[in-house]
C-alpha atoms as an extended CHARMM CRD file, in Angstrom:
* protein
*
        65  EXT
         1         1  MET       CA            -13.5950000000        8.2640000000       18.0800000000  PROA      1               0.0000000000
         2         2  ILE       CA            -15.9830000000        5.3380000000       18.7140000000  PROA      2               0.0000000000
         3         3  ARG       CA            -14.9390000000        2.1130000000       19.5590000000  PROA      3               0.0000000000
         4         4  LEU       CA            -16.5410000000       -0.3880000000       17.5120000000  PROA      4               0.0000000000
         5         5  SER       CA            -17.5290000000       -2.3350000000       20.5620000000  PROA      5               0.0000000000
         6         6  GLU       CA            -20.0550000000        0.7040000000       21.1680000000  PROA      6               0.0000000000
         7         7  LEU       CA            -21.8280000000        0.0910000000       17.7510000000  PROA      7               0.0000000000
         8         8  ASP       CA            -24.1090000000       -3.4100000000       17.7960000000  PROA      8               0.0000000000
         9         9  ILE       CA            -22.1200000000       -4.6310000000       14.5560000000  PROA      9               0.0000000000
        10        10  THR       CA            -20.9550000000       -7.9650000000       14.5880000000  PROA      10              0.0000000000
        11        11  SER       CA            -20.4900000000       -8.7860000000       10.8400000000  PROA      11              0.0000000000
        12        12  THR       CA            -16.6980000000       -9.5370000000        9.8350000000  PROA      12              0.0000000000
        13        13  SER       CA            -14.4260000000       -8.5130000000        6.6890000000  PROA      13              0.0000000000
        14        14  SER       CA            -16.0930000000       -6.4200000000        4.0000000000  PROA      14              0.0000000000
        15        15  GLN       CA            -19.3770000000       -6.7680000000        5.6140000000  PROA      15              0.0000000000
        16        16  ARG       CA            -18.3210000000       -5.2510000000        8.5600000000  PROA      16              0.0000000000
        17        17  LEU       CA            -16.7110000000       -2.3310000000        6.9560000000  PROA      17              0.0000000000
        18        18  ALA       CA            -19.9610000000       -1.7770000000        4.6880000000  PROA      18              0.0000000000
        19        19  ASP       CA            -22.1700000000       -1.9230000000        7.8310000000  PROA      19              0.0000000000
        20        20  ILE       CA            -19.7570000000        0.5400000000       10.1080000000  PROA      20              0.0000000000
        21        21  CYS       CA            -20.3430000000        3.0000000000        6.9970000000  PROA      21              0.0000000000
        22        22  LYS       CA            -24.1130000000        2.3050000000        6.7400000000  PROA      22              0.0000000000
        23        23  HSD       CA            -24.2110000000        3.5650000000       10.5030000000  PROA      23              0.0000000000
        24        24  PHE       CA            -22.6910000000        6.6160000000        9.9600000000  PROA      24              0.0000000000
        25        25  ASN       CA            -24.7410000000        7.4760000000        6.6390000000  PROA      25              0.0000000000
        26        26  ALA       CA            -21.4570000000        7.1810000000        4.8430000000  PROA      26              0.0000000000
        27        27  THR       CA            -21.5700000000        8.6830000000        1.4710000000  PROA      27              0.0000000000
        28        28  GLU       CA            -17.7600000000        7.1640000000        0.4690000000  PROA      28              0.0000000000
        29        29  TYR       CA            -15.3910000000        4.6310000000        1.7730000000  PROA      29              0.0000000000
        30        30  ILE       CA            -11.6900000000        4.9280000000        1.2990000000  PROA      30              0.0000000000
        31        31  SER       CA             -9.4060000000        2.3000000000        1.1070000000  PROA      31              0.0000000000
        32        32  GLY       CA             -5.6410000000        2.1780000000        1.2210000000  PROA      32              0.0000000000
        33        33  ALA       CA             -4.3140000000        0.9550000000       -2.4990000000  PROA      33              0.0000000000
        34        34  GLY       CA             -4.1410000000       -2.8790000000       -1.3940000000  PROA      34              0.0000000000
        35        35  GLY       CA             -7.9570000000       -2.4900000000       -0.3240000000  PROA      35              0.0000000000
        36        36  SER       CA             -9.0720000000       -3.4510000000       -4.2950000000  PROA      36              0.0000000000
        37        37  ALA       CA             -7.1100000000       -7.1530000000       -3.4970000000  PROA      37              0.0000000000
        38        38  TYR       CA            -10.1970000000       -7.7750000000       -0.6620000000  PROA      38              0.0000000000
        39        39  LEU       CA            -13.0940000000       -5.7080000000       -0.7180000000  PROA      39              0.0000000000
        40        40  ASP       CA            -16.1250000000       -6.8700000000       -1.9880000000  PROA      40              0.0000000000
        41        41  GLU       CA            -17.5280000000       -3.2140000000       -3.0850000000  PROA      41              0.0000000000
        42        42  SER       CA            -20.7460000000       -4.8890000000       -3.7830000000  PROA      42              0.0000000000
        43        43  LEU       CA            -21.4250000000       -4.9750000000       -0.3370000000  PROA      43              0.0000000000
        44        44  PHE       CA            -21.4530000000       -0.9430000000       -0.1930000000  PROA      44              0.0000000000
        45        45  ASP       CA            -24.0740000000        1.0120000000       -0.2290000000  PROA      45              0.0000000000
        46        46  CYS       CA            -21.6620000000        4.2720000000       -0.5160000000  PROA      46              0.0000000000
        47        47  LYS       CA            -18.8830000000        4.7690000000       -3.0700000000  PROA      47              0.0000000000
        48        48  VAL       CA            -15.7360000000        2.6810000000       -2.6640000000  PROA      48              0.0000000000
        49        49  SER       CA            -12.4810000000        4.2080000000       -3.5990000000  PROA      49              0.0000000000
        50        50  TYR       CA             -8.9450000000        3.5540000000       -3.5780000000  PROA      50              0.0000000000
        51        51  PHE       CA             -6.1510000000        5.9660000000       -2.2350000000  PROA      51              0.0000000000
        52        52  HSD       CA             -2.6610000000        5.4340000000       -4.2830000000  PROA      52              0.0000000000
        53        53  PRO       CA             -0.3800000000        7.5560000000       -2.4690000000  PROA      53              0.0000000000
        54        54  ASN       CA              2.4320000000        8.7060000000       -5.1040000000  PROA      54              0.0000000000
        55        55  VAL       CA              5.7610000000        8.1720000000       -2.2730000000  PROA      55              0.0000000000
        56        56  THR       CA              8.6330000000        7.2350000000       -3.1110000000  PROA      56              0.0000000000
        57        57  ASN       CA             10.1760000000        6.4200000000        0.1410000000  PROA      57              0.0000000000
        58        58  TYR       CA              7.6780000000        5.2930000000        2.4540000000  PROA      58              0.0000000000
        59        59  TYR       CA              9.6950000000        5.6800000000        5.6410000000  PROA      59              0.0000000000
        60        60  THR       CA              9.3310000000        9.6140000000        5.1000000000  PROA      60              0.0000000000
        61        61  ALA       CA              5.8750000000        9.4650000000        4.6250000000  PROA      61              0.0000000000
        62        62  LEU       CA              4.4580000000       10.2410000000        7.8170000000  PROA      62              0.0000000000
        63        63  GLN       CA              6.4550000000       12.9400000000        7.8650000000  PROA      63              0.0000000000
        64        64  HSD       CA              4.4740000000       14.7690000000        5.1430000000  PROA      64              0.0000000000
        65        65  ILE       CA              1.1220000000       14.6540000000        6.5610000000  PROA      65              0.0000000000
């Protein structure tokens, strides 16, 4: 694990996420389903995809991870 404070990244919002991906040479950023409402995909050099879990009962979802 790496703390964000250990990196020289001071941007915010989508730019911060894109900068973190760039720092680690990420090839893909996977966001939760709600990310499509706020992420600016044009800032990313890598592929952006969204995870849409097929969960009917979110309270028990962690038991299956």
